[in-house]
KEDO-294760 format. One record per atom (N, C-alpha, C, CB): x, y, z. Coordinates in steps of 0.05 Angstrom, whole numbers, padded with zeros to 5 digits, always signed. Glycine has a CB too. Layout:
<nodes>
XYZ...
</nodes>
This chain:
<nodes>
+01570+01814+02246+01594+01802+02238+01623+01817+02252+01594+01802+02206+01638+01798+02258+01667+01806+02273+01682+01818+02258+01683+01785+02282+01702+01839+02267+01723+01842+02253+01742+01822+02252+01734+01861+02259+01756+01822+02231+01776+01796+02229+01805+01810+02232+01774+01778+02195+01820+01797+02252+01848+01807+02249+01863+01779+02242+01860+01822+02279+01883+01788+02228+01898+01768+02213+01930+01770+02229+01898+01777+02177+01942+01757+02246+01969+01762+02251+01987+01762+02234+01977+01749+02266+02007+01782+02231+02022+01791+02218+02043+01762+02212+02031+01817+02232+02048+01750+02227+02068+01728+02225+02052+01705+02202+02075+01715+02259+02027+01701+02203+02011+01681+02188+02009+01691+02158+01980+01679+02202+02018+01714+02150+02012+01727+02124+02032+01718+02104+02010+01757+02126+02026+01707+02085+02044+01699+02064+02053+01720+02045+02031+01680+02050+02081+01737+02046+02081+01759+02031+02098+01752+02009+02088+01782+02045+02090+01760+01985+02104+01756+01957+02118+01780+01946+02085+01747+01936+02134+01777+01928+02143+01796+01914+02139+01795+01886+02166+01798+01919+02132+01818+01869+02122+01824+01846+02141+01840+01830+02098+01838+01849+02141+01836+01799+02157+01850+01782+02136+01862+01763+02178+01832+01768+02138+01890+01759+02122+01900+01739+02140+01913+01724+02101+01916+01747+02141+01915+01696+02156+01927+01675+02137+01952+01667+02161+01904+01650+02144+01976+01671+02121+01996+01663+02130+02008+01639+02114+02021+01685+02146+01997+01621+02151+02010+01594+02128+02011+01581+02170+01995+01576+02120+02031+01569+02094+02036+01551+02070+02034+01560+02092+02021+01529+02073+02033+01587+02043+02030+01602+02034+02053+01614+02043+02009+01626+02006+02059+01611+01995+02082+01622+01998+02089+01651+01971+02081+01616+02004+02110+01656+02014+02115+01686+01987+02106+01704+02023+02150+01691+01966+02120+01699+01942+02111+01723+01939+02082+01727+01910+02122+01716+01941+02067+01701+01935+02036+01703+01953+02025+01722+01938+02019+01675+01979+02030+01718+02001+02020+01729+02002+02024+01762+02026+02031+01715+01992+02049+01765+01991+02057+01793+01967+02047+01806+01993+02086+01796+01946+02037+01792+01919+02028+01806+01925+02001+01809+01891+02032+01788+01941+01986+01793+01947+01957+01797+01969+01954+01822+01959+01944+01769+01985+01971+01822+02006+01971+01843+01992+01975+01867+02026+01992+01839+01974+01995+01867+01960+02006+01896+01943+01979+01908+01934+02037+01890+01933+01965+01886+01915+01943+01895+01932+01918+01908+01897+01932+01867+01951+01918+01895+01969+01893+01904+01984+01902+01930+01991+01885+01880+01992+01925+01937+02001+01935+01963+01980+01934+01983+02011+01962+01961+01953+01935+01979+01933+01932+01999+01932+01910+02003+01909+01941+01997+01932+01891+01984+01923+01863+01992+01896+01853+01981+01920+01861+02022+01881+01872+01963+01855+01874+01957+01853+01842+01942+01848+01902+01937+01874+01829+01930+01863+01805+01916+01871+01785+01938+01877+01800+01884+01873+01787+01956+01875+01764+01979+01850+01758+01996+01897+01771+02000+01841+01736+01999+01817+01727+02012+01816+01738+02040+01815+01696+02011+01842+01745+02050+01840+01752+02081+01842+01782+02082+01865+01739+02099+01835+01797+02062+01835+01825+02058+01824+01838+02087+01815+01832+02032+01836+01858+02099+01826+01874+02121+01834+01901+02114+01837+01865+02149+01817+01922+02114+01826+01948+02104+01843+01964+02124+01802+01964+02095+01845+01952+02149+01857+01962+02169+01882+01955+02176+01845+01959+02187+01891+01931+02159+01915+01919+02161+01938+01918+02140+01910+01897+02166+01960+01915+02143+01979+01915+02120+01987+01889+02117+02002+01932+02122+01963+01875+02095+01971+01846+02087+01977+01840+02058+01949+01829+02095+01987+01865+02043+01992+01865+02015+02020+01852+02012+01990+01895+02003+02025+01858+01986+02057+01840+01978+02069+01864+01969+02058+01812+01949+02098+01861+01968+02115+01877+01958+02117+01879+01922+02141+01869+01973+02121+01906+01914+02123+01910+01883+02144+01925+01877+02099+01922+01870+02159+01911+01857+02187+01924+01840+02175+01934+01818+02214+01902+01830+02177+01962+01809+02168+01971+01786+02196+01979+01770+02147+01994+01792+02203+01972+01747+02226+01975+01735+02219+01994+01708+02239+01945+01729+02237+02009+01695+02236+02021+01675+02209+02047+01677+02235+01998+01654+02211+02056+01698+02190+02079+01705+02197+02104+01691+02190+02087+01737+02220+02108+01672+02225+02132+01660+02210+02128+01633+02256+02139+01659+02201+02100+01625+02190+02104+01595+02156+02096+01602+02209+02079+01568+02144+02108+01625+02117+02104+01628+02107+02122+01608+02108+02107+01655+02075+02119+01600+02069+02136+01584+02041+02149+01593+02070+02124+01560+02037+02168+01585+02011+02188+01593+01998+02192+01567+02019+02221+01607+01968+02199+01566+01955+02202+01541+01955+02232+01538+01925+02190+01540+01948+02244+01512+01935+02268+01509+01962+02287+01510+01910+02273+01532+01956+02311+01521+01970+02333+01525+01976+02335+01548+01960+02354+01517+01975+02313+01570+01982+02315+01595+02011+02315+01598+01969+02296+01610+02028+02316+01584+02058+02317+01592+02061+02350+01593+02081+02300+01569+02045+02367+01579+02052+02395+01584+02037+02406+01606+02049+02413+01560+02010+02389+01604+01987+02405+01622+01984+02398+01652+01956+02399+01609+01993+02374+01654+01988+02359+01682+02012+02371+01697+01989+02322+01680+02003+02387+01722+02020+02404+01740+02017+02384+01766+02008+02438+01744+02043+02387+01783+02047+02375+01810+02055+02403+01825+02072+02350+01811+02039+02403+01845+02047+02422+01866+02053+02417+01895+02030+02440+01867+02071+02432+01908+02078+02431+01932+02081+02455+01945+02098+02417+01934+02084+02456+01973+02083+02483+01991+02107+02471+02003+02054+02491+02012+02121+02498+02005+02146+02498+02021+02141+02505+02053+02166+02520+02007+02119+02512+02056+02108+02519+02086+02109+02551+02092+02128+02504+02111+02121+02567+02071+02124+02596+02078+02102+02609+02058+02157+02609+02073+02097+02633+02066+02078+02648+02060+02084+02651+02022+02080+02677+02081+02068+02647+02006+02073+02650+01980+02092+02630+01967+02083+02674+01978+02094+02603+01985+02111+02583+01974+02099+02564+01958+02124+02571+01993+02082+02562+01944+02071+02545+01925+02089+02539+01897+02044+02557+01920+02099+02517+01898+02123+02505+01875+02101+02490+01862+02155+02483+01888+02103+02498+01830+02086+02481+01810+02105+02470+01794+02064+02497+01793+02106+02451+01782+02120+02433+01758+02105+02421+01742+02135+02412+01766+02110+02420+01714+02093+02406+01704+02108+02377+01691+02079+02423+01685+02091+02361+01686+02099+02331+01680+02125+02326+01666+02079+02318+01663+02129+02341+01648+02156+02338+01628+02176+02346+01648+02158+02360+01597+02175+02370+01661+02199+02379+01679+02209+02358+01700+02191+02404+01695+02184+02347+01710+02187+02330+01735+02203+02303+01726+02156+02322+01749+02191+02294+01701+02204+02273+01689+02236+02272+01683+02191+02271+01668+02241+02298+01673+02269+02304+01674+02286+02307+01697+02271+02323+01662+02277+02315+01717+02291+02319+01743+02293+02293+01760+02276+02341+01759+02265+02282+01764+02263+02255+01782+02244+02242+01769+02254+02258+01812+02256+02218+01748+02239+02198+01731+02215+02182+01748+02262+02176+01718+02221+02175+01769+02203+02159+01785+02185+02173+01805+02217+02141+01798+02188+02201+01803+02167+02216+01819+02137+02214+01814+02173+02243+01815+02130+02214+01788+02099+02222+01775+02090+02189+01783+02096+02234+01732+02104+02170+01783+02092+02142+01789+02088+02140+01820+02112+02118+01779+02111+02147+01832+02109+02148+01864+02081+02168+01873+02143+02164+01878+02080+02190+01864+02056+02206+01870+02031+02194+01865+02057+02230+01856+02029+02184+01842+02002+02172+01831+01998+02145+01852+02004+02162+01794+02016+02126+01859+02012+02106+01877+01999+02119+01905+02041+02091+01882+02017+02140+01915+02015+02148+01939+01983+02159+01945+02038+02170+01943+01972+02171+01924+01946+02187+01922+01926+02159+01919+01944+02212+01892+01930+02138+01911+01913+02115+01916+01910+02095+01937+01918+02102+01900+01931+02106+01954+01932+02088+01985+01920+02106+02003+01965+02080+01999+01908+02091+02025+01897+02104+02048+01914+02128+02060+01894+02083+02070+01900+02151+02067+01917+02171+02084+01923+02159+02112+01902+02200+02087+01951+02174+02121+01954+02167+02150+01976+02141+02154+01922+02159+02163+01978+02138+02176+01999+02116+02183+02004+02093+02166+01995+02105+02207+01981+02076+02159+01977+02056+02138+01987+02062+02114+01952+02050+02134+01979+02081+02098+01985+02086+02074+02016+02098+02072+01965+02104+02063+02030+02111+02093+02061+02113+02090+02074+02086+02095+02073+02134+02112+02062+02069+02109+02074+02043+02114+02072+02021+02086+02058+02031+02141+02052+02024+02077+02044+02011+02044+02066+02020+02027+02013+02024+02029+02072+02047+02030+02085+02066+02008+02116+02053+02006+02086+02103+02018+02124+02043+02033+02148+02030+02032+02154+02005+02019+02153+02027+02054+02129+01991+02016+02135+01964+02003+02134+01967+01966+02109+01942+02016+02138+01987+01956+02138+01991+01934+02168+02002+01920+02116+02006+01933+02178+01992+01906+02205+02003+01899+02206+02005+01869+02228+01986+01910+02212+02032+01864+02215+02044+01835+02239+02047+01823+02205+02068+01834+02242+02040+01801+02277+02041+01796+02270+02052+01760+02299+01999+01801+02289+02067+01749+02287+02077+01726+02295+02062+01702+02299+02096+01727+02315+02044+01705+02324+02027+01688+02315+01997+01688+02349+02029+01690+02321+01975+01679+02314+01950+01677+02328+01934+01702+02322+01940+01650+02346+01948+01715+02368+01931+01736+02356+01945+01761+02409+01938+01731+02352+01923+01783+02345+01929+01804+02356+01907+01824+02319+01933+01803+02359+01914+01850+02378+01898+01870+02357+01873+01881+02391+01921+01898+02338+01869+01875+02318+01852+01885+02319+01822+01873+02293+01866+01878+02338+01814+01861+02340+01790+01849+02337+01766+01862+02360+01790+01840+02343+01769+01886+02348+01746+01907+02315+01740+01919+02373+01757+01935+02292+01756+01916+02266+01753+01921+02250+01740+01907+02257+01771+01924+02262+01726+01886+02243+01704+01868+02218+01723+01862+02232+01673+01886+02222+01745+01845+02203+01759+01836+02184+01744+01815+02214+01782+01825+02162+01750+01818+02138+01736+01799+02131+01765+01778+02104+01723+01821+02132+01760+01754+02127+01782+01732+02096+01783+01733+02139+01776+01700+02082+01809+01732+02055+01814+01730+02053+01829+01707+02043+01826+01754+02030+01830+01697+02021+01846+01672+01995+01858+01678+02018+01827+01645+01990+01877+01662+01962+01895+01668+01938+01872+01652+01964+01934+01649
</nodes>
């Protein structure tokens, strides 16, 4: 079987709108990551950017189950000795309400240049307002 290469100008890219209000964090992230990769298209190739664009609104109203609001921790390192910084979900949502969803989507995309390129195709907003009205957004549900 030969490797399929699709020319970028032959790919039809769509814009989707997802309202995350009251939805579970992981389920939203998995659906968005699948759309970004282009896995629902017949021309899917794991090494190419063939996916669509996704606009997520109401990211601050996303839900998580159980005690994860207190117990789920996000880690980062400053690069210095002893520079591990840890913050839980509640405090991260207070400071940066879009970060938990962004981190979840990033973790579900491939690592490397392709994953970084795909992450630029998702736009996450805290309110219901967004500047992408001209793109003819198609609303998607879980």
